[in-house]
Backbone as a chain_set.jsonl record, in Angstrom:
{"seq": "XXXXXXXXXXXXXXXXXXXXXXXXXXXXXXXXXXXXXXXXXXXXXXXXXXXXXXXXXXXXXXXXXXXXXXXXXXXXXXXXXXXXXXXXXXXXXXX", "coords": {"N": [[112.058, -24.387, -105.55], [114.387, -23.309, -103.204], [116.727, -20.686, -102.469], [120.195, -20.619, -101.341], [120.563, -18.563, -99.502], [117.947, -18.131, -98.624], [117.48, -20.614, -97.462], [119.36, -20.503, -95.38], [118.235, -18.434, -93.876], [115.841, -19.693, -93.093], [116.901, -21.79, -91.578], [117.922, -20.325, -89.45], [115.533, -19.388, -88.302], [114.44, -21.829, -87.551], [116.202, -22.684, -85.654], [115.492, -21.742, -83.143], [113.227, -23.12, -82.606], [111.287, -25.789, -81.128], [111.151, -29.341, -81.599], [108.157, -30.552, -83.076], [107.124, -32.961, -83.74], [107.761, -36.491, -83.434], [109.564, -39.149, -84.833], [109.315, -42.479, -84.599], [109.817, -46.004, -83.957], [107.761, -46.871, -85.549], [108.045, -45.57, -87.9], [107.568, -43.862, -91.041], [104.301, -43.239, -91.762], [100.908, -43.202, -93.118], [99.261, -41.724, -91.401], [101.08, -40.079, -89.992], [102.059, -38.58, -92.151], [99.753, -37.171, -92.918], [99.347, -35.601, -90.606], [101.731, -34.1, -90.628], [101.386, -32.728, -93.018], [99.172, -31.098, -92.396], [100.342, -29.59, -90.328], [102.395, -28.262, -91.711], [100.866, -26.644, -93.369], [99.698, -24.965, -91.495], [101.899, -23.851, -90.066], [104.138, -23.54, -91.748], [106.948, -23.912, -91.345], [108.551, -26.576, -89.915], [109.934, -28.615, -87.301], [111.343, -31.778, -86.734], [111.96, -34.679, -84.72], [113.965, -37.499, -84.836], [113.778, -40.529, -83.391], [116.034, -42.816, -81.704], [115.136, -45.415, -81.85], [113.944, -45.593, -84.284], [115.657, -46.284, -86.328], [116.408, -44.961, -88.677], [117.964, -42.971, -91.17], [118.71, -39.545, -90.899], [119.03, -37.78, -93.091], [118.056, -39.263, -95.296], [115.427, -39.636, -94.451], [114.581, -36.983, -94.36], [114.697, -36.232, -97.115], [112.856, -38.061, -98.178], [110.433, -37.381, -96.846], [110.189, -34.722, -97.713], [109.757, -35.08, -100.433], [107.332, -36.553, -100.477], [105.58, -34.775, -99.197], [105.745, -32.489, -100.716], [107.44, -30.464, -99.946], [110.175, -28.263, -98.993], [113.39, -29.415, -98.26], [115.151, -28.332, -95.478], [117.084, -28.629, -93.394], [119.182, -31.09, -91.896], [120.363, -32.25, -89.063], [122.111, -34.299, -86.995], [119.759, -35.953, -85.143], [117.662, -34.374, -85.787], [115.384, -32.831, -88.039], [114.374, -30.408, -90.496], [111.652, -28.975, -92.191], [110.192, -27.057, -94.86], [107.38, -25.475, -96.241], [105.579, -23.307, -98.201], [102.606, -21.814, -97.113], [99.305, -22.06, -98.401], [97.116, -20.572, -97.626], [97.627, -19.255, -95.164], [99.968, -17.381, -95.062], [102.949, -16.885, -93.426], [105.737, -16.713, -93.226], [108.031, -14.726, -94.856], [109.966, -14.935, -97.624]], "CA": [[113.426, -24.488, -105.067], [114.795, -22.114, -102.467], [118.151, -20.384, -102.605], [120.988, -20.895, -100.137], [120.29, -17.49, -98.537], [116.637, -18.412, -98.047], [117.676, -21.782, -96.603], [120.06, -20.026, -94.189], [117.24, -17.686, -93.098], [114.935, -20.676, -92.496], [117.663, -22.482, -90.53], [117.963, -19.414, -88.32], [114.215, -19.429, -87.662], [114.231, -23.165, -86.977], [117.126, -22.875, -84.541], [114.804, -21.416, -81.894], [112.035, -23.96, -82.491], [111.336, -27.125, -80.544], [110.512, -30.315, -82.492], [106.745, -30.758, -82.767], [106.81, -34.36, -84.029], [108.817, -37.476, -83.275], [109.425, -40.327, -85.674], [109.82, -43.602, -83.82], [109.995, -47.286, -84.643], [106.678, -47.025, -86.523], [108.517, -44.979, -89.146], [106.699, -42.92, -91.751], [103.053, -43.863, -92.189], [99.947, -42.252, -93.675], [98.791, -40.839, -90.343], [102.133, -39.095, -89.774], [102.101, -37.707, -93.324], [98.581, -36.285, -92.829], [99.616, -34.636, -89.544], [102.785, -33.201, -91.096], [100.781, -31.884, -94.041], [98.38, -30.092, -91.679], [101.265, -28.717, -89.593], [103.069, -27.403, -92.68], [99.897, -25.644, -93.821], [99.472, -24.017, -90.402], [103.121, -23.206, -89.564], [105.087, -23.404, -92.858], [108.27, -24.411, -90.989], [108.416, -27.513, -88.799], [111.121, -29.369, -86.907], [111.017, -33.126, -86.276], [113.013, -35.421, -84.027], [113.971, -38.922, -85.172], [114.226, -41.291, -82.229], [117.013, -43.874, -81.987], [114.426, -46.662, -82.144], [113.437, -45.542, -85.657], [116.657, -46.878, -87.223], [116.328, -44.253, -89.952], [118.959, -41.927, -91.372], [117.999, -38.27, -90.938], [119.04, -37.21, -94.459], [117.127, -40.042, -96.121], [114.091, -39.329, -93.967], [114.282, -35.622, -94.8], [114.407, -36.209, -98.55], [111.627, -38.816, -98.41], [109.303, -36.569, -96.399], [110.083, -33.551, -98.584], [109.168, -35.529, -101.691], [105.942, -36.949, -100.242], [104.779, -33.62, -98.782], [105.928, -31.358, -101.615], [108.084, -29.433, -99.135], [111.598, -28.046, -99.217], [114.26, -29.84, -97.152], [115.933, -27.195, -95.0], [118.249, -28.99, -92.592], [119.231, -32.371, -91.193], [121.528, -32.277, -88.176], [121.93, -35.34, -85.988], [118.453, -36.61, -85.215], [116.656, -33.332, -86.031], [115.218, -32.409, -89.422], [113.522, -29.236, -90.656], [110.97, -28.902, -93.479], [109.485, -25.806, -95.14], [106.479, -25.401, -97.388], [104.769, -22.095, -98.125], [101.186, -22.054, -96.898], [98.455, -21.491, -99.44], [96.125, -19.66, -97.038], [98.124, -18.515, -93.995], [101.381, -17.062, -95.306], [103.565, -16.26, -92.257], [107.164, -16.497, -93.448], [108.301, -14.03, -96.1], [111.336, -15.22, -98.08]], "C": [[113.811, -23.185, -104.378], [116.304, -21.928, -102.598], [118.882, -20.681, -101.299], [120.778, -19.812, -99.083], [118.938, -17.702, -97.861], [116.727, -19.595, -97.08], [118.364, -21.378, -95.298], [119.099, -19.251, -93.285], [116.293, -18.653, -92.383], [115.635, -21.47, -91.388], [117.743, -21.63, -89.277], [116.641, -19.389, -87.566], [114.0, -20.752, -86.929], [115.108, -23.412, -85.762], [116.44, -22.662, -83.19], [113.605, -22.319, -81.629], [112.324, -25.266, -81.758], [110.688, -28.09, -81.54], [109.048, -30.535, -82.084], [106.291, -32.186, -83.054], [108.029, -35.222, -83.756], [108.523, -38.643, -84.203], [110.09, -41.47, -84.922], [109.929, -44.862, -84.643], [108.892, -47.569, -85.644], [107.052, -46.447, -87.885], [107.525, -43.981, -89.729], [105.464, -43.675, -92.221], [102.083, -42.782, -92.649], [99.441, -41.261, -92.63], [99.807, -39.727, -90.068], [102.172, -38.098, -90.93], [100.939, -36.716, -93.294], [98.818, -35.209, -91.762], [100.69, -33.624, -89.958], [102.25, -32.234, -92.146], [99.968, -30.76, -93.401], [99.286, -29.093, -90.949], [101.996, -27.767, -90.542], [102.127, -26.313, -93.185], [99.704, -24.571, -92.76], [100.725, -23.216, -90.05], [104.14, -22.851, -90.632], [106.466, -23.988, -92.567], [108.123, -25.313, -89.774], [109.738, -28.244, -88.564], [110.662, -30.707, -86.347], [112.231, -33.754, -85.616], [112.88, -36.895, -84.411], [114.572, -39.67, -83.989], [115.212, -42.38, -82.637], [116.336, -45.178, -82.363], [113.914, -46.71, -83.583], [114.383, -46.237, -86.635], [116.588, -46.277, -88.623], [117.418, -43.189, -89.99], [118.219, -40.598, -91.537], [117.955, -37.668, -92.342], [118.082, -37.951, -95.39], [115.682, -39.739, -95.746], [113.666, -37.944, -94.431], [113.913, -35.583, -96.273], [113.119, -36.957, -98.877], [110.393, -38.007, -98.016], [109.104, -35.348, -97.292], [109.408, -33.924, -99.904], [107.681, -35.838, -101.529], [105.051, -35.738, -99.966], [104.864, -32.434, -99.741], [106.568, -30.175, -100.899], [109.551, -29.312, -99.516], [112.383, -28.58, -98.017], [115.151, -28.668, -96.75], [117.206, -27.659, -94.326], [118.077, -30.379, -91.997], [120.517, -32.394, -90.381], [121.248, -33.298, -87.088], [120.598, -36.025, -86.167], [117.327, -35.608, -85.444], [116.606, -32.999, -87.52], [114.225, -31.254, -89.475], [112.978, -29.216, -92.081], [110.268, -27.559, -93.614], [108.58, -26.003, -96.345], [105.617, -24.163, -97.2], [103.297, -22.473, -98.018], [100.376, -21.414, -98.014], [97.538, -20.42, -98.873], [96.683, -18.756, -95.961], [99.607, -18.228, -94.118], [101.952, -16.295, -94.12], [105.014, -15.868, -92.521], [107.37, -15.878, -94.821], [109.754, -14.277, -96.484], [111.826, -14.148, -99.024]], "O": [[113.586, -22.097, -104.909], [117.051, -22.884, -102.809], [118.256, -20.961, -100.278], [120.811, -20.106, -97.888], [118.802, -17.476, -96.658], [116.122, -19.575, -96.008], [117.991, -21.858, -94.228], [119.145, -19.395, -92.063], [115.978, -18.461, -91.209], [115.018, -21.786, -90.371], [117.643, -22.147, -88.165], [116.625, -19.369, -86.336], [113.449, -20.785, -85.829], [114.789, -24.26, -84.929], [116.772, -23.328, -82.209], [113.03, -22.283, -80.541], [113.446, -25.773, -81.767], [109.767, -27.699, -82.257], [108.74, -30.684, -80.901], [105.195, -32.58, -82.656], [109.169, -34.763, -83.832], [107.377, -39.07, -84.34], [111.288, -41.428, -84.643], [110.109, -44.815, -85.86], [109.061, -48.426, -86.512], [106.448, -46.793, -88.9], [106.752, -43.348, -89.01], [105.567, -44.634, -92.986], [102.391, -41.593, -92.582], [99.218, -40.09, -92.939], [99.431, -38.563, -89.928], [102.304, -36.895, -90.704], [101.124, -35.541, -93.612], [98.522, -34.036, -91.99], [100.569, -32.433, -89.671], [102.619, -31.059, -92.162], [100.066, -29.605, -93.816], [99.021, -27.891, -90.954], [102.195, -26.597, -90.215], [102.554, -25.179, -93.404], [99.56, -23.393, -93.089], [100.628, -22.022, -89.764], [104.937, -21.935, -90.432], [107.099, -24.519, -93.48], [107.633, -24.884, -88.729], [110.535, -28.458, -89.478], [109.703, -30.767, -85.577], [113.374, -33.406, -85.913], [111.793, -37.467, -84.317], [115.733, -39.465, -83.635], [115.221, -42.814, -83.789], [116.899, -45.97, -83.118], [113.492, -47.768, -84.049], [113.938, -46.729, -87.671], [116.694, -46.986, -89.623], [117.75, -42.585, -88.97], [117.211, -40.536, -92.241], [116.935, -37.103, -92.736], [117.378, -37.327, -96.184], [114.821, -39.602, -96.614], [112.525, -37.75, -94.85], [112.916, -34.963, -96.643], [112.369, -36.537, -99.758], [109.419, -37.953, -98.767], [107.968, -34.981, -97.594], [108.587, -33.169, -100.425], [106.866, -35.427, -102.355], [103.915, -35.674, -100.436], [104.118, -31.467, -99.585], [106.273, -29.021, -101.21], [110.096, -30.134, -100.252], [112.074, -28.235, -96.876], [115.829, -28.081, -97.594], [118.289, -27.16, -94.631], [116.972, -30.787, -91.641], [121.612, -32.536, -90.926], [120.271, -33.18, -86.348], [120.33, -36.613, -87.214], [116.155, -35.959, -85.308], [117.639, -32.898, -88.181], [113.35, -31.131, -88.618], [113.715, -29.41, -93.047], [109.805, -26.985, -92.628], [108.968, -26.617, -97.339], [104.994, -23.991, -96.153], [102.81, -23.34, -98.743], [100.73, -20.345, -98.512], [97.213, -19.456, -99.566], [96.264, -17.604, -95.846], [100.414, -18.771, -93.364], [101.507, -15.186, -93.827], [105.463, -14.807, -92.085], [106.939, -16.434, -95.831], [110.668, -13.88, -95.762], [112.955, -14.22, -99.508]]}, "num_chains": 1, "name": "protein.A"}
């Protein structure tokens, strides 16, 4: 569990980032989860875009992905969500 100050710091870092994944009408599947898992290990902080065709709520999607991936939900604004998980091998972000 991260503190509110740590979450604010991560939101600041994510503000400058572009989304690296899009969730469309296919929704959340095993392939997407594997790719997100690899991206979290490499980057620690990722931003995703939920397309209108997905018909998914961003907050629900954020909590579901955080639970499945063992990550911390950082932010859900509009159709953008941000996830954080500390890397086991390539620690880049110091909280």
